[in-house]
C-alpha positions as CSV (number, residue, x, y, z in Angstrom):
1,M,44.2,16.8,0.4
2,P,40.7,15.5,0.2
3,R,40.0,14.0,-3.2
4,P,36.8,14.1,-5.3
5,V,34.9,10.9,-4.9
6,R,35.3,8.6,-7.9
7,P,32.1,7.4,-9.6
8,D,32.1,3.8,-8.2
9,D,32.8,4.6,-4.6
10,R,30.4,3.1,-2.1
11,C,29.8,3.5,1.6
12,S,33.5,3.3,2.7
13,P,35.2,5.3,5.4
14,R,36.7,7.6,2.8
15,V,33.4,8.8,1.5
16,L,31.1,8.5,4.5
17,L,31.1,12.3,4.8
18,R,30.0,12.7,1.2
19,W,27.2,10.2,1.7
20,L,26.1,12.1,4.7
21,I,25.8,15.3,2.6
22,V,24.2,13.8,-0.4
23,C,20.9,13.4,1.4
24,G,18.7,13.4,-1.7
25,L,20.2,10.1,-2.7
26,L,21.2,9.0,0.8
27,L,20.6,5.4,-0.2
28,G,24.1,4.4,0.6
29,L,24.0,5.6,4.2
30,A,21.5,3.3,5.9
31,G,23.2,0.5,7.8
32,C,26.7,2.2,7.8
33,G,26.6,2.9,11.5
34,L,26.2,6.7,11.3
35,G,26.0,7.2,15.0
36,L,29.2,5.3,15.5
37,V,31.2,6.6,12.6
38,Y,30.3,10.3,12.5
39,P,32.1,11.3,15.8
40,R,35.3,9.7,14.4
41,L,35.2,11.2,10.9
42,D,38.1,13.5,11.8
43,T,40.2,10.4,12.6
44,V,39.1,8.6,9.4
45,V,40.1,11.6,7.3
46,A,43.4,12.0,9.1
47,F,44.3,8.4,8.3
48,Y,43.4,9.0,4.6
49,V,45.5,12.2,4.4
50,K,48.5,10.5,6.1
51,D,48.2,7.6,3.6
52,L,48.8,10.2,0.9
53,V,51.7,12.1,2.4
54,T,54.0,11.5,5.4
55,L,53.6,14.3,7.9
56,D,56.0,15.4,10.6
57,K,54.9,15.9,14.2
58,A,54.0,19.5,13.8
59,Q,52.0,18.9,10.6
60,S,50.2,16.0,12.2
61,A,49.2,18.2,15.1
62,A,48.0,20.9,12.8
63,L,46.0,18.4,10.8
64,K,44.4,17.1,13.9
65,R,43.3,20.7,15.0
66,T,42.0,21.4,11.5
67,L,39.9,18.3,11.3
68,A,38.6,18.7,14.8
69,H,37.5,22.3,14.0
70,N,35.9,21.1,10.7
71,L,33.9,18.4,12.4
72,E,32.8,20.8,15.2
73,W,31.7,23.3,12.6
74,H,29.8,20.6,10.7
75,R,28.1,19.3,13.8
76,R,27.1,22.8,15.0
77,S,26.1,24.4,11.7
78,E,25.0,21.7,9.3
79,L,23.4,18.7,10.9
80,D,20.1,20.5,11.7
81,R,19.9,21.6,8.1
82,Y,20.4,18.0,7.0
83,A,17.7,16.7,9.4
84,E,15.3,19.3,8.1
85,F,16.1,18.3,4.5
86,L,15.6,14.6,5.2
87,R,12.2,15.4,6.7
88,D,11.3,17.4,3.6
89,V,12.3,14.4,1.5
90,A,10.3,12.1,3.7
91,G,7.2,14.3,3.1
92,A,7.8,14.4,-0.6
93,V,8.1,10.6,-0.7
94,E,4.9,10.1,1.2
95,A,2.9,12.7,-0.8
96,G,4.6,12.1,-4.2
97,A,7.0,14.5,-5.8
98,G,7.5,15.6,-9.4
99,R,10.7,15.7,-11.4
100,D,11.4,19.4,-10.6
101,A,11.3,18.6,-6.8
102,W,13.8,15.7,-7.2
103,L,16.1,17.8,-9.4
104,A,16.0,20.6,-6.8
105,A,16.8,18.1,-4.0
106,S,19.9,16.9,-6.0
107,Q,21.1,20.5,-6.4
108,R,20.5,21.2,-2.8
109,T,22.8,18.3,-1.7
110,E,25.5,19.7,-3.9
111,E,25.3,23.0,-2.1
112,Y,25.8,21.2,1.2
113,W,28.9,19.4,-0.3
114,R,30.3,22.8,-1.5
115,D,29.7,24.4,1.9
116,I,31.8,21.8,3.6
117,F,34.8,22.2,1.4
118,E,34.6,26.0,1.3
119,Q,34.8,25.9,5.1
120,S,37.7,23.4,5.2
121,A,39.8,24.8,2.4
122,P,41.8,27.3,4.6
123,G,43.0,24.6,7.0
124,Y,44.1,22.2,4.2
125,T,45.8,25.1,2.4
126,A,47.7,26.1,5.5
127,L,48.9,22.6,5.9
128,A,50.0,22.3,2.3
129,A,51.9,25.5,2.6
130,T,54.3,23.7,5.0
131,F,55.1,20.8,2.7
132,T,58.7,20.1,1.7
133,D,59.5,19.3,-1.9
134,G,59.7,15.7,-0.9
135,Q,56.2,15.7,0.6
136,V,54.8,17.4,-2.5
137,A,56.3,14.7,-4.7
138,E,55.0,12.0,-2.4
139,L,51.5,13.5,-2.4
140,L,51.3,13.8,-6.2
141,T,52.7,10.3,-6.8
142,N,50.2,8.8,-4.4
143,L,47.3,10.7,-5.9
144,E,48.2,9.4,-9.3
145,R,48.6,5.9,-8.0
146,E,45.1,6.0,-6.4
147,D,43.5,7.3,-9.6
148,E,45.3,4.7,-11.7
149,D,44.3,1.9,-9.3
150,A,40.7,3.0,-9.6
151,W,41.0,3.0,-13.4
152,R,42.7,-0.5,-13.4
153,E,40.0,-1.9,-11.2
154,F,37.3,-0.5,-13.5
155,S,39.1,-1.8,-16.6
156,E,39.5,-5.3,-15.3
157,D,35.7,-5.8,-15.2
158,S,33.6,-6.5,-18.3
159,P,30.7,-4.1,-19.2
160,Q,28.3,-6.8,-18.1
161,E,30.1,-7.1,-14.7
162,R,30.0,-3.4,-14.2
163,Q,26.3,-3.2,-15.0
164,A,25.5,-6.1,-12.7
165,R,27.5,-4.4,-9.8
166,R,25.7,-1.1,-10.3
167,E,22.3,-2.7,-10.6
168,K,22.9,-4.7,-7.4
169,S,24.1,-1.6,-5.5
170,V,21.1,0.5,-6.5
171,R,18.7,-2.2,-5.7
172,R,20.1,-2.9,-2.3
173,A,20.3,0.7,-1.4
174,L,16.7,1.3,-2.3
175,E,15.5,-1.8,-0.5
176,R,17.0,-0.5,2.8
177,F,14.4,2.2,2.6
178,T,11.4,0.6,0.8
179,G,11.7,-3.1,1.6
180,P,11.6,-5.7,-1.2
181,L,11.2,-4.2,-4.7
182,T,8.5,-5.3,-7.1
183,S,9.4,-7.0,-10.4
184,L,8.5,-3.8,-12.3
185,Q,10.8,-1.7,-10.1
186,R,13.6,-4.2,-10.6
187,A,13.1,-4.0,-14.3
188,I,13.2,-0.2,-14.2
189,I,16.6,-0.4,-12.4
190,H,17.9,-3.0,-14.8
191,E,17.0,-0.8,-17.8
192,H,18.5,2.3,-16.2
193,T,21.9,0.6,-15.5
194,A,21.9,-1.0,-19.0
195,R,21.6,2.4,-20.7
196,S,23.8,4.4,-18.3
197,P,27.3,4.4,-19.9
198,S,30.2,4.7,-17.6
199,F,32.1,8.0,-17.5
200,M,35.3,6.7,-16.0
201,S,37.3,7.7,-19.1
202,E,36.1,11.3,-18.7
203,W,36.8,11.0,-14.9
204,R,40.3,9.8,-15.5
205,E,41.1,12.7,-17.8
206,N,39.5,15.2,-15.4
207,R,41.6,13.8,-12.5
208,R,44.7,14.2,-14.6
209,V,43.9,17.9,-15.2
210,W,43.1,18.4,-11.5
211,R,46.4,16.8,-10.4
212,A,48.3,19.0,-12.8
213,K,46.6,22.1,-11.4
214,L,47.4,20.9,-7.9
215,A,51.1,20.5,-8.9
216,E,51.1,24.1,-10.3
217,A,49.6,25.4,-7.1
218,L,52.0,23.5,-4.8
219,A,54.9,24.8,-6.8
220,R,53.8,28.3,-5.6
221,R,52.9,27.3,-2.0
222,H,55.0,30.2,-0.7
223,S,53.3,32.8,-2.8
224,G,50.7,33.8,-0.1
225,P,47.3,35.0,-1.5
226,D,48.0,33.5,-4.9
227,F,48.5,30.1,-3.5
228,E,45.4,30.4,-1.2
229,A,43.3,31.4,-4.2
230,R,44.5,28.5,-6.3
231,M,44.0,26.0,-3.5
232,F,40.5,27.3,-2.7
233,V,39.4,26.5,-6.3
234,L,41.1,23.1,-6.2
235,I,39.5,22.1,-2.9
236,A,36.1,24.0,-2.8
237,R,35.3,24.6,-6.4
238,P,36.9,21.8,-8.5
239,D,33.9,22.1,-10.9
240,D,35.5,25.3,-12.1
241,L,38.3,23.1,-13.5
242,W,36.2,20.3,-15.0
243,T,36.9,19.3,-18.5
244,P,34.0,19.8,-20.9
245,G,33.7,16.1,-21.4
246,Y,33.5,15.4,-17.7
247,R,31.0,18.2,-17.1
248,A,28.7,16.9,-19.9
249,A,29.0,13.3,-18.6
250,L,28.1,14.4,-15.0
251,E,25.1,16.4,-16.3
252,R,23.9,13.3,-18.2
253,R,24.3,11.2,-15.2
254,R,22.4,13.6,-13.0
255,E,19.5,13.8,-15.4
256,S,19.5,10.0,-15.7
257,L,19.5,9.5,-11.9
258,V,16.6,12.0,-11.5
259,D,14.7,10.1,-14.2
260,L,15.3,6.9,-12.4
261,V,14.1,8.3,-9.0
262,V,11.0,9.8,-10.7
263,A,10.2,6.5,-12.5
264,L,10.6,4.5,-9.3
265,E,8.8,6.9,-7.1
266,A,5.7,6.6,-9.4
267,T,5.6,2.8,-8.8
268,L,5.9,2.8,-5.0
269,T,3.2,0.9,-3.2
270,P,1.6,2.6,-0.2
271,Q,3.6,0.2,2.0
272,Q,6.9,1.1,0.3
273,R,6.1,4.8,0.5
274,A,5.3,4.6,4.2
275,A,8.4,2.5,4.8
276,A,10.7,4.9,3.0
277,S,9.2,7.9,4.7
278,R,9.6,6.2,8.1
279,Q,13.3,5.3,7.4
280,L,14.1,8.9,6.3
281,L,12.5,10.3,9.5
282,V,14.5,7.9,11.6
283,L,17.6,9.0,9.8
284,A,16.7,12.6,10.3
285,D,16.2,12.0,14.1
286,E,19.6,10.3,14.2
287,V,21.4,13.1,12.3
288,E,19.7,15.7,14.6
289,G,20.6,13.7,17.7
290,I,24.3,13.6,16.7
291,G,24.2,17.4,16.4
292,K,22.7,17.7,19.9
293,R,25.1,15.2,21.5
294,G,28.2,16.9,20.2
């Protein structure tokens, strides 16, 4: 099963697809070799799924077909939309955009994210319906292990270390588009990360709730339409299951990130603005080219 991306994920194989979709804050994508990685995303996802649950030969073949179909749909139906959006963002950067425009861009990327999982849910559901009791237990155990590993990694760092890591990540991602940041821009980022509390505690509880709902669904994996409906929510609309604390934390983070983008956008020099627009247009051409190459 695909898992929701945890808050501190970066540009790793497991989340490259998400970074492709989150075009409004695409800042983690530059330099990740999009043209090389994208055609192999089905293989990357397959390795991840097989790391969570041991599949038999027939299940592996079914997963391969599902992932190939998903990737072909994405290439055929989505990449031109992403390229158009990136060009819109490039124009907004060059001309200057207000807070409402950046908030709308953030919401638009979430729609792309939802579309992908709505399309892929039936294939994953069909695979899950074939799981044995042993495979279900293995999947749930490994999901819990991954979540707790993420929590342990987070807990081992001090608040100062976590802030420094976030600050460095944001700064490097921006500089891939704008070039070197000014002292004012670096100060804005420092202030943002200093007053942006982590929501890993809310994430951890939300993940526990999601895993419990998944366990309930998998216990009814032979119930036909009821199972399909449960899995569709788990895969494509997990926000329907969010805890109130997690929902509130994510909304605060969204507002904070938009505030950061607005504040930084207002300080861009003409050279930075032109550089960012140029990089976004290059990325748009690359995304569009991948769609045409197939």
